[in-house]
Backbone as numpy.savetxt, mean C-alpha at the origin, in Angstrom:
# Nx Ny Nz CAx CAy CAz Cx Cy Cz
-23.93 18.09 -0.04 -23.08 16.60 0.51 -21.42 17.18 0.22
-20.34 16.92 0.78 -18.85 17.68 0.39 -18.78 16.02 -0.04
-17.17 16.64 -0.43 -16.42 15.50 -1.24 -16.55 13.86 -0.62
-16.32 13.04 -1.25 -15.81 11.73 -1.08 -14.39 11.48 -0.11
-13.29 12.00 -0.52 -12.11 11.95 0.11 -11.57 13.26 -0.58
-10.09 13.35 -0.04 -8.97 14.40 -0.33 -7.54 13.26 -1.09
-7.77 14.03 -2.35 -6.49 13.18 -3.13 -5.50 14.14 -3.44
-4.23 14.42 -3.28 -3.54 15.03 -3.57 -2.51 14.49 -5.14
-3.28 15.35 -6.47 -1.99 14.98 -7.63 -1.15 15.65 -7.70
-0.18 14.66 -7.82 0.89 16.05 -8.31 1.83 15.34 -8.88
2.30 16.36 -10.36 2.65 16.05 -11.52 3.54 17.09 -12.25
4.87 16.93 -12.62 4.73 18.53 -13.08 4.43 19.35 -14.51
3.72 17.96 -15.26 3.04 18.54 -15.91 1.93 19.20 -16.37
1.27 20.08 -16.60 0.16 20.27 -16.31 -1.16 19.93 -17.17
-0.36 19.96 -18.17 -1.83 19.20 -18.90 -2.06 17.77 -17.89
-0.72 17.08 -17.81 -1.31 15.51 -17.34 -2.04 15.63 -15.76
-0.90 16.81 -14.96 -2.14 17.24 -13.50 -3.47 17.52 -13.75
-4.10 18.21 -14.62 -4.87 19.06 -14.66 -6.11 17.55 -15.08
-5.64 16.59 -16.31 -6.22 15.77 -16.90 -6.84 14.92 -15.30
-5.74 14.67 -14.68 -6.64 13.57 -13.46 -6.80 14.20 -12.59
-7.20 15.70 -12.53 -7.75 16.28 -11.31 -9.48 16.13 -11.76
-9.11 16.05 -12.58 -10.81 16.28 -13.95 -11.25 15.33 -13.43
-10.81 13.91 -13.74 -11.22 12.81 -13.43 -11.98 12.21 -12.63
-10.90 13.03 -11.45 -10.79 12.84 -9.92 -11.79 13.76 -9.27
-11.62 14.46 -9.69 -13.08 15.83 -9.40 -14.60 15.60 -9.76
-14.26 14.73 -11.38 -15.92 14.49 -11.72 -16.27 13.36 -11.06
-15.67 12.40 -10.59 -15.79 10.87 -9.80 -16.56 11.22 -8.20
-16.34 13.44 -7.49 -16.45 12.99 -6.57 -15.24 12.86 -5.02
-14.49 13.27 -5.66 -13.31 13.32 -5.03 -12.96 15.23 -5.36
-12.87 15.49 -3.74 -11.81 16.24 -3.51 -10.64 16.84 -3.99
-10.20 17.94 -4.58 -8.57 17.14 -5.37 -7.64 18.69 -4.85
-6.55 18.52 -4.87 -5.77 19.73 -4.50 -4.64 18.84 -5.94
-3.95 19.68 -6.38 -2.48 19.77 -7.31 -1.66 20.21 -6.68
-0.36 19.47 -6.73 0.92 20.45 -7.16 2.02 19.56 -7.90
3.25 20.28 -8.33 4.04 20.54 -9.49 5.26 19.72 -8.86
5.69 20.09 -8.00 6.67 20.18 -7.19 6.86 18.65 -6.13
7.83 18.32 -6.21 8.06 17.45 -4.97 7.91 18.00 -3.52
9.29 19.33 -3.76 9.28 19.76 -1.88 7.87 19.79 -1.96
6.93 20.62 -2.02 5.67 21.20 -2.11 4.44 20.18 -1.86
4.53 19.36 -2.79 3.72 18.10 -2.12 4.19 17.29 -1.15
5.64 17.29 -1.05 5.27 17.31 1.00 4.90 17.64 1.83
5.25 18.99 1.97 4.04 20.07 3.19 2.84 20.00 2.95
2.85 19.42 1.39 0.85 19.63 1.69 0.38 18.69 2.26
1.16 17.27 2.08 0.10 15.68 2.21 0.28 16.54 3.49
1.45 16.68 4.63 1.43 16.83 5.62 0.51 18.03 6.73
0.37 19.28 5.81 -0.36 20.11 6.26 -1.58 19.88 6.25
-2.18 19.02 5.01 -3.63 18.87 4.60 -4.57 17.25 5.11
-3.00 16.59 4.89 -3.30 15.19 5.60 -4.80 14.38 4.45
-3.77 14.02 2.75 -5.18 13.84 2.00 -4.94 12.10 2.44
-6.04 11.30 1.77 -6.69 10.93 2.23 -5.56 9.07 0.98
-4.87 10.02 0.28 -4.37 9.25 -0.91 -3.57 10.55 -2.03
-2.78 9.97 -2.39 -1.60 11.05 -3.46 -1.23 10.02 -4.39
-2.11 10.20 -6.11 -1.30 10.64 -7.15 0.07 11.36 -7.61
0.65 10.27 -7.27 2.39 10.89 -7.43 3.06 9.87 -8.87
3.22 10.84 -9.87 4.27 10.86 -10.95 6.02 10.84 -10.28
5.84 9.43 -10.66 7.45 9.10 -10.23 8.55 10.11 -11.17
7.93 10.61 -12.79 8.48 11.41 -13.13 9.38 12.64 -12.75
9.29 13.48 -11.45 9.26 14.56 -10.99 10.69 15.57 -11.25
10.83 16.80 -11.58 12.30 17.48 -11.76 12.87 17.28 -10.82
12.09 17.98 -9.91 13.14 18.68 -8.53 13.38 17.50 -7.84
12.25 16.91 -6.90 12.81 15.81 -5.83 12.23 15.00 -6.60
12.72 13.49 -7.02 12.15 12.51 -7.82 10.66 12.07 -7.53
9.65 11.66 -7.89 8.47 11.06 -7.06 8.56 9.93 -6.36
9.95 9.10 -6.24 10.14 8.34 -5.25 11.07 8.35 -4.36
11.43 9.55 -4.42 12.14 10.63 -3.24 10.69 10.87 -2.23
10.13 11.47 -3.29 8.76 11.85 -2.17 8.29 10.65 -1.67
7.78 9.58 -2.40 7.47 8.30 -1.68 7.69 8.01 -0.76
9.31 7.47 -0.69 9.96 7.43 0.63 10.01 8.66 2.01
10.25 9.24 1.11 10.07 10.86 2.53 7.99 10.53 3.77
7.90 10.83 1.84 6.12 9.84 3.27 5.57 8.57 4.08
6.49 7.88 3.24 6.57 6.86 4.25 7.29 7.05 5.82
8.54 7.84 5.97 10.09 7.95 6.71 8.71 8.61 8.54
7.49 10.05 7.34 7.27 11.12 8.32 6.14 9.88 8.57
5.62 10.03 10.30 4.52 9.91 10.88 3.54 9.99 10.57
3.39 11.81 10.17 2.12 12.12 10.11 1.03 11.56 8.05
2.36 11.40 7.69 2.09 11.08 6.31 2.59 9.42 6.27
2.73 9.11 7.09 2.99 7.68 6.45 1.94 6.19 6.06
0.68 6.40 6.67 -0.69 6.13 6.35 -1.23 6.07 5.89
-1.15 7.33 4.47 -1.71 8.41 3.63 -1.14 7.10 2.05
-2.77 6.81 1.65 -2.53 5.71 0.00 -1.43 6.15 -0.97
-1.30 5.17 -1.69 0.12 6.42 -2.47 -0.13 4.95 -4.22
-0.65 6.38 -5.44 -0.83 5.43 -6.51 0.18 6.33 -7.18
1.21 5.09 -7.53 2.79 5.93 -7.96 2.30 5.72 -9.58
2.75 7.05 -10.63 2.72 6.76 -11.79 3.86 6.31 -12.07
4.96 5.72 -13.02 5.78 4.73 -13.52 5.82 5.14 -15.21
7.17 4.58 -15.05 7.31 4.22 -17.01 6.93 2.82 -16.71
6.65 1.94 -17.77 6.90 0.53 -17.97 7.27 -0.60 -17.58
8.49 0.30 -17.29 9.47 -0.82 -17.37 9.49 -1.40 -15.64
9.02 -2.92 -15.78 9.42 -3.65 -14.80 10.22 -3.48 -13.53
10.89 -2.46 -13.31 12.17 -1.88 -12.23 11.61 -0.58 -12.32
10.65 0.26 -12.99 9.86 0.93 -12.23 8.86 0.71 -11.22
8.06 -0.18 -11.71 6.67 -0.82 -10.56 7.90 -1.29 -9.32
8.84 -2.31 -9.77 9.96 -3.01 -8.23 10.05 -1.98 -7.14
11.05 -0.71 -8.03 10.82 0.32 -6.83 10.29 1.12 -6.27
9.03 1.38 -6.81 7.61 1.66 -6.43 6.67 1.03 -5.79
6.75 -0.56 -5.67 6.54 -1.17 -4.83 7.12 -1.37 -3.93
8.63 -1.70 -3.85 9.40 -1.10 -2.42 9.70 -0.53 -2.17
9.44 1.40 -1.82 9.63 1.81 -1.10 7.99 2.07 -0.81
7.06 1.38 -0.87 5.26 1.67 -0.46 4.40 1.77 -0.99
4.57 2.46 -2.19 3.72 2.52 -3.21 2.52 1.43 -3.36
0.89 1.79 -2.04 -0.39 0.71 -2.72 -0.23 0.46 -4.01
-0.22 1.12 -4.97 -0.50 0.66 -6.37 1.05 1.69 -7.33
0.95 0.99 -8.15 1.66 1.75 -9.20 1.23 1.46 -10.72
0.57 2.27 -11.31 0.40 2.33 -12.98 1.30 3.13 -13.80
1.40 2.38 -14.63 2.20 2.44 -15.94 1.48 4.39 -16.89
2.20 4.58 -17.12 1.76 5.72 -18.17 2.04 4.79 -19.99
1.13 5.48 -20.54 -0.11 6.09 -20.17 -0.93 5.43 -19.90
-2.68 5.49 -18.88 -2.66 4.82 -18.91 -4.75 5.34 -19.06
-5.60 5.31 -18.83 -6.79 4.83 -19.38 -7.06 5.68 -18.03
-8.06 6.83 -18.06 -8.44 7.26 -16.12 -9.37 6.47 -16.10
-10.32 5.46 -15.94 -10.98 4.17 -15.59 -10.46 3.82 -15.03
-9.20 3.48 -15.82 -7.55 2.50 -14.40 -7.61 2.95 -13.40
-7.50 4.21 -12.99 -7.06 4.91 -12.37 -8.30 5.27 -11.59
-9.08 5.69 -11.60 -10.19 5.52 -10.29 -10.76 4.43 -10.07
-10.61 2.90 -11.03 -10.68 2.07 -10.05 -9.38 1.33 -9.41
-8.56 2.18 -9.14 -7.50 1.39 -8.47 -7.33 2.46 -7.25
-7.70 3.75 -7.48 -7.65 4.86 -6.28 -8.88 4.43 -5.35
-10.42 3.76 -5.72 -11.49 3.31 -5.37 -11.40 2.67 -4.42
-10.31 1.29 -5.19 -9.77 0.18 -4.00 -9.26 0.62 -3.08
-8.20 1.23 -3.15 -6.74 1.93 -2.25 -7.76 2.57 -1.63
-8.83 3.28 -1.19 -9.49 3.88 0.13 -10.61 3.35 0.22
-10.70 1.98 -0.23 -11.88 1.65 -0.37 -11.52 1.07 1.09
-10.36 0.25 1.27 -8.75 -0.90 1.86 -8.91 -0.06 3.07
-8.26 1.72 3.18 -7.89 2.02 4.04 -9.34 2.95 4.70
-9.90 2.90 4.34 -11.44 3.73 5.18 -12.16 2.75 5.77
-11.80 1.97 5.76 -13.41 0.40 6.60 -12.04 -0.11 7.31
-12.22 -0.68 8.23 -11.79 -1.45 9.09 -11.56 -3.21 8.46
-10.75 -3.36 7.53 -10.35 -4.79 6.77 -10.48 -6.16 8.23
-10.09 -6.01 9.40 -9.82 -6.21 10.32 -10.22 -6.24 11.57
-11.01 -7.37 12.11 -11.81 -7.14 13.61 -10.98 -6.98 15.11
-10.36 -6.21 15.06 -9.64 -6.14 16.32 -9.70 -7.15 17.32
-8.75 -8.22 17.33 -8.83 -9.53 17.61 -7.91 -9.34 19.34
-6.75 -8.97 19.47 -5.86 -8.98 20.03 -4.59 -8.98 19.88
-3.93 -9.83 20.09 -2.19 -9.97 19.48 -2.46 -11.91 18.83
-1.82 -11.40 17.73 -0.82 -12.50 17.19 0.31 -12.57 17.35
0.87 -14.16 17.01 2.00 -14.67 17.92 2.88 -15.85 16.82
3.85 -15.92 16.40 4.46 -16.59 15.78 5.90 -16.77 15.87
6.36 -17.48 16.71 7.73 -17.43 16.83 8.40 -16.33 17.49
9.07 -15.36 16.55 9.56 -13.98 16.26 9.00 -13.22 16.41
7.67 -13.83 15.54 6.78 -12.50 15.42 6.16 -12.24 15.78
5.42 -10.74 16.06 4.27 -10.49 16.50 4.17 -9.56 16.68
2.21 -9.71 16.49 0.89 -8.88 15.60 0.06 -7.89 16.57
0.16 -7.09 16.83 -0.99 -6.21 17.99 -2.29 -6.11 17.50
-3.16 -5.78 16.86 -4.59 -6.44 16.46 -4.84 -5.12 16.89
-4.94 -4.15 17.90 -5.70 -3.41 18.88 -4.96 -2.30 18.14
-2.97 -2.12 19.05 -2.37 -1.02 17.97 -2.21 -0.88 17.13
-1.88 -1.73 16.17 -1.50 -1.98 14.92 0.29 -2.51 14.79
0.79 -2.27 16.26 2.31 -2.74 16.71 2.32 -4.50 15.84
3.74 -3.93 15.11 4.33 -5.45 14.49 5.77 -5.58 15.04
6.07 -6.54 16.16 7.88 -6.58 16.45 8.14 -8.05 15.70
9.54 -7.88 15.75 10.45 -8.72 15.21 11.46 -9.37 16.07
11.24 -10.15 17.35 12.69 -10.73 18.69 12.18 -9.07 19.63
11.18 -8.33 19.34 11.13 -7.59 19.94 11.37 -6.13 19.59
12.00 -6.55 18.34 12.36 -4.71 17.34 10.82 -4.54 16.55
10.72 -3.27 16.79 9.44 -2.83 15.58 10.14 -2.72 14.38
8.79 -3.01 14.28 9.15 -3.31 12.27 8.00 -2.28 12.20
8.23 -1.23 10.89 7.05 -0.10 10.79 6.71 -0.42 9.21
5.20 -1.09 9.28 4.43 -1.20 8.65 2.88 -0.40 7.73
3.48 -0.34 6.16 2.04 0.32 5.66 0.55 -0.28 6.25
-0.66 0.11 6.14 -1.88 -0.13 5.99 -2.09 -1.67 5.23
-1.96 -1.68 4.25 -1.88 -2.53 3.40 -0.50 -4.44 3.97
0.55 -3.70 4.54 1.29 -5.05 4.71 0.56 -5.52 6.19
0.17 -4.81 7.19 -0.39 -4.81 7.86 -1.57 -6.24 7.96
-2.19 -5.88 6.99 -3.42 -6.02 7.14 -2.78 -8.22 6.40
-2.34 -7.84 5.55 -1.18 -8.95 4.53 -0.92 -9.75 5.62
-0.05 -9.62 6.63 0.71 -9.61 7.53 -0.03 -10.99 8.35
-1.63 -9.73 8.50 -2.36 -10.53 9.41 -3.32 -11.68 9.67
-3.20 -11.52 8.29 -4.44 -12.83 7.61 -3.40 -13.88 7.64
-2.30 -13.62 6.88 -1.19 -15.00 6.99 -1.35 -15.37 8.54
-0.81 -15.13 9.78 -0.83 -15.08 10.52 -2.27 -15.79 11.44
-3.19 -15.43 11.02 -4.25 -15.49 11.91 -4.47 -17.57 11.16
-3.68 -17.31 9.32 -4.03 -18.91 8.99 -2.78 -19.08 8.94
-2.11 -18.56 10.01 -0.32 -19.95 10.05 -0.57 -21.40 10.03
0.06 -21.61 8.71 0.04 -22.49 8.82 -0.54 -23.73 7.06
-1.37 -22.95 7.10 -2.24 -22.42 6.38 -2.14 -21.96 4.41
-2.70 -22.86 3.88 -2.28 -21.83 2.03 -3.41 -20.63 2.18
-3.13 -19.52 1.44 -3.84 -18.77 1.76 -3.86 -18.69 0.08
-4.76 -18.51 -1.01 -4.84 -18.46 -2.36 -4.95 -16.78 -2.74
-4.37 -16.57 -3.57 -4.52 -15.06 -4.21 -5.92 -14.83 -4.73
-6.34 -15.44 -4.53 -8.14 -14.39 -5.10 -8.10 -14.45 -3.01
-8.17 -15.57 -2.62 -8.53 -15.47 -1.01 -7.98 -13.99 -0.60
-6.88 -13.94 -0.34 -6.04 -12.97 -0.09 -6.40 -11.74 -0.74
-6.71 -10.62 -2.06 -6.66 -10.46 -3.09 -8.38 -10.11 -2.00
-9.80 -11.24 -1.63 -10.56 -10.35 -1.44 -10.33 -10.23 0.10
-9.93 -10.47 0.86 -9.68 -10.41 2.45 -8.58 -9.14 2.85
-7.56 -8.99 2.12 -6.71 -7.82 2.61 -6.95 -6.82 1.05
-7.34 -6.56 -0.07 -7.64 -6.32 -0.67 -8.96 -5.73 -1.02
-10.08 -6.47 -0.73 -11.27 -6.74 -1.10 -12.40 -5.85 -1.96
-10.89 -5.96 -3.20 -11.73 -5.09 -4.56 -10.90 -6.19 -6.11
-10.98 -7.30 -5.82 -10.51 -8.35 -6.35 -10.64 -8.88 -7.35
-11.13 -7.53 -8.68 -11.50 -7.53 -9.80 -10.08 -6.51 -10.55
-9.95 -5.27 -9.28 -9.51 -4.18 -9.87 -8.21 -3.89 -9.20
-7.39 -4.95 -8.91 -5.94 -5.17 -8.21 -5.58 -6.03 -8.50
-4.41 -5.87 -9.63 -3.58 -7.07 -9.93 -2.85 -8.35 -9.48
-2.54 -9.69 -9.50 -1.88 -10.31 -8.74 -0.57 -9.66 -8.99
0.05 -9.27 -9.46 1.73 -8.93 -9.93 2.00 -8.27 -8.39
0.51 -6.83 -8.32 0.67 -6.13 -6.94 0.73 -6.77 -5.87
-0.45 -7.65 -5.36 0.19 -8.13 -4.59 1.24 -9.26 -4.50
1.88 -9.77 -4.92 3.14 -10.96 -4.83 4.48 -9.57 -4.27
4.65 -7.87 -4.97 5.08 -6.98 -4.76 5.00 -6.56 -3.39
4.20 -6.29 -3.05 3.50 -6.58 -1.36 4.28 -7.65 -1.00
3.94 -8.39 -0.98 4.47 -10.00 -0.18 5.97 -9.63 -0.34
6.70 -9.59 -0.96 8.25 -9.05 -1.39 8.62 -8.38 -0.09
8.27 -7.13 -0.61 7.87 -5.86 0.58 8.39 -6.72 2.07
7.02 -7.08 2.36 6.90 -7.70 3.36 7.57 -8.18 3.82
8.15 -9.51 3.09 10.10 -10.14 3.33 11.11 -9.68 3.63
11.53 -8.50 3.05 12.25 -7.84 3.51 12.10 -6.68 4.76
10.94 -6.28 5.04 10.65 -5.36 6.29 11.32 -6.98 7.35
10.92 -7.62 7.22 10.60 -8.77 8.50 11.78 -9.63 8.74
13.32 -9.40 7.71 14.50 -9.44 8.12 13.88 -11.42 8.18
14.93 -11.86 8.61 15.06 -13.39 9.02 13.66 -14.22 8.68
13.03 -13.14 9.94 11.62 -13.83 9.63 10.35 -13.75 8.55
10.85 -12.54 7.38 11.05 -12.70 6.54 10.44 -14.31 5.23
11.50 -15.20 5.82 11.34 -16.61 4.91 10.41 -17.20 5.92
9.36 -16.74 6.57 8.52 -18.11 6.85 7.44 -17.29 5.99
7.38 -16.66 4.80 6.77 -16.91 4.36 6.51 -17.48 3.11
5.83 -18.40 2.45 6.41 -19.60 1.59 5.52 -19.02 0.90
5.75 -19.00 -0.50 5.09 -19.08 -1.74 4.79 -20.83 -2.06
3.41 -20.08 -2.55 2.95 -22.20 -2.50 2.43 -22.43 -4.26
3.50 -23.09 -5.12 3.15 -22.86 -6.38 2.02 -23.23 -6.41
1.52 -22.13 -7.57 0.02 -22.74 -7.88 -1.15 -22.51 -6.86
-0.24 -22.16 -6.26 -2.15 -22.49 -4.90 -1.53 -21.01 -3.92
-0.96 -20.33 -3.34 -0.46 -18.59 -3.35 0.50 -19.29 -2.21
0.03 -18.00 -0.54 1.11 -17.88 -0.35 1.07 -18.57 1.59
1.69 -18.67 2.66 1.68 -19.68 3.32 2.28 -19.44 4.10
2.04 -19.28 5.26 3.12 -18.53 6.87 3.43 -20.22 7.49
4.83 -20.11 7.46 5.40 -21.05 8.05 5.26 -21.11 9.36
4.81 -22.34 10.29 5.86 -21.75 11.45 5.66 -23.12 11.76
6.63 -23.39 13.77 7.14 -24.21 14.24 5.97 -25.11 15.12
5.67 -25.84 14.99 4.15 -26.86 15.44 4.48 -26.04 16.80
3.01 -25.75 17.11 3.06 -25.36 18.56 3.71 -23.43 19.21
3.98 -23.19 17.91 3.94 -21.58 18.13 3.39 -20.77 17.83
2.12 -20.76 17.85 1.65 -19.84 17.29 0.82 -19.44 18.03
0.26 -18.32 18.58 -0.62 -18.00 20.32 -1.29 -16.36 19.31
-2.41 -16.29 19.86 -3.91 -15.58 19.91 -3.79 -15.79 21.45
């Protein structure tokens, strides 16, 4: 039986690169390693791994720049990314803002990395949504068959996680979705994903939706709700 999934590990520190690759390979993943950002972008484009474990502190092209480039390119946009960062809150915010599926502060336990990698790959591998057609609320439209999102007719490019999150909120527009519900339905692995990760994705989704982003309300102590005018939700 072949490897479960293909993972690209990008770290300029040889010992760290080898350690991450060792644990991933031991868990059954097919692993490729790179030590610089430019080669990592090309390898991701050519080999098409399902996930990249990416160190933010690369010396040539920073991991943040690599992440931004992966999200910019059509052929790499949907690849899962775990960004390895420092412990500053600003590092985490920057990573999530640029499109990381998850961020993990160094140093970290290998078991935690494996849990997060597994959670992302399960989410990307299987359809979290059953295609039902088009959902609309006001100026916002989402097509579950084509995975297109538009605001006032202008296309908005979302990652797979952002798309699932928005679809879940649209499907239950006007009703509060607790953090626990969203973690289970969107991430499908509530025990290995932190609520802070979800909150970062919500913030990033709001920014991408522009003026429509304010419709995603934080309900203190409860969760999130997509606020819509009465009668404006269409399926």
